[in-house]
N, C-alpha and C positions, 0 to 999 in steps of 0.2 A: 362694677363689672370687671374692671382691671385688676382689683385685688383678688377676686375669685379666680381669675385666670392664672395669676402668679402662684396662688396657693395650690391650685390643681397641678401645675407644673412641678412645684416643689414636692408635693406628696407623691406624684408619679416617679420623680427622680429618686426619692428616698426609698420607695418600694422596689424599684429596679435595682438599686444599690444593695438593699438587704437581700433580695433574691439571688443576686450574683454572689454575694458573700456566702450565703447559705450553700449554694451549689459548689463553690470553691472548697468550703470546709468538708462537704460530703465527699467530693472527689479526692481530696488530698488525704483523707483518712482511709479510703478504700485502697486495696492493693492494686498496683498498676497491672494492666493486662499485658504489658509489653515485657515484664520481667518474668522469666520462667519460674514456675512454682516447683518447690521441692516435693519429691514423691515420698510417701510414707514408708513404702517397702524398699527392700534392697533391689538392685538391678537384676540379680539372678532370679529373685522371686517373681518380679513383674515380667521378666522375659520368658520364664517357664510357663506361666499361667496361660497365655494365649495358645501356646502349642498344645498344652494338655486339654484345654477346652475344645480346640479344633479336632484333636485326636479322638476325644470322647464323643463328639458330635458326629464324626464320620464313622465311628465304630472301630477305629484302630486302637489297639491297646498299647499303652506306653509311649505313644507319640513317635516322632521321627527323630532318632538320635543322630542320624547322618546329617540332617538338616541343621541341627544346632552345632555340630562339630566343625562343619565345613563353612568357611566364609562365603558370603554370597558372591562377591566379586574378587578376583585374584589380581586384576591389573593394577590395583592400588599398591601392591607389593612390588610389581615389576617396574612401574613408572619411575620411582626414585632411583632405581639402579640403571636406568637406560641412559642417563646423562647427568653431568654435574657441572655447575658453574665454577669456573676457575679464576684465580687471580690473574691480573693482566701482566704481560710481558716481563719486565724486570722483577716484579713481585713474584712471578712464577719461577723465575730462575733463582731468586734469592731464597725461595722456599726449598731449594735443592731438588726441584723436580725437573727432569728433562724428559721430553716426550720420547717414548720408545717407538720402534718402527711399526708396532702393532696398534698404537694409539691413533685414533682419528679425532681431530679437533675441528670445530666449526666456529665461525664468528656469526652470532645471531644479531642481525641488524635491526630487527623489529618483529613485533607480534601484533596482529590485528584481527579484529572480528570480521572485518569486511575484506573480501578477497580482492576488491578493486584497490583498496589502499595497499595491500601487499603487492599487487601487480605494479602499482605506481612506483613503489620503492624499488622493486626489482628492475624496472625500466630505468630509474634514476641511477642505480648501480651499474647497469649495462652501459649507460652514457659515460660513466667514470672509468669504464674498462674493467669492471669487476663482474665476474660471472656469479650469479646468485640463483638459488632455487627457492620455491615456495612449498612448504610442507604444511598440510592441513592436519590438525589434531582435534579430535572430538573429545572435549572435556565434559563429562556428564553433567555437571551442575552449571558450567559456564558457557556451554555451547561450543561451536566450532571456532577455533583460532587458527589463523594462517601465519606461520612463522617464515620469515625471510632469512635464509641462511647463506653464508658464503663459505665455501670449502668443499670437501675436507682438506685439511692441512696435516702434514706430518712433521714439518720443521718450524721451530719458533721464529726463524728469520722471515719465513714467508708470512707468518701470522702478524709479526710486527710491521712488516712492509705494508700489507693490505690494511691493517688497522690504522696505521698512520695516514694512509691515503683516505680512508673513510672519515677520520677525524678532521682532516683538512677541509673536507667537503661538508662538514656538519652532520655526519651520520654517526651516532653513538652505537657501539656494538659491545656484545658480551662474549667472552670466550667460553665455549661449551665443549666438554669432552663427551663423545658418544661411546658408550660401551656396547660391545656385541652382545646381543641377547641369546645367541646360541651358546651352549655349554662347551 
């Protein structure tokens, strides 16, 4: 009776091992569902087809040319021009850049998805004697982010002084230049 039990366990183990190897070989030879597949047509052909199909289905001839020419969202172009991250203090001066009277600079002390975390950092900065503000930005794919900013500043001496105070108290910050969006 004992030999039959050992033989049965061995056969069961061998069948399980063979089926696992078979599954592994089958899955490894199939294309991964996580890797994007290449499309057979060009991007212009595949983009034009749905518009033409929709246009013909609704009875409109030629489709909507205005829809293809105009981008869906324009803020993607405006956001990169709204601000830029700059080198710090001495690096900024060595690059030969001096702030003009029209430029506005901020020190960004943090960016959080939770407004409570942003308020906590703002309170910590207030205890250090630094006035900060919280700006909320709605980033379409990432949700709402709350930025904690100190400033605006117009002189590099003020920026260096505040930044040194923040670093002494364990708060990392980034120098940001805000551009006016008005022409």
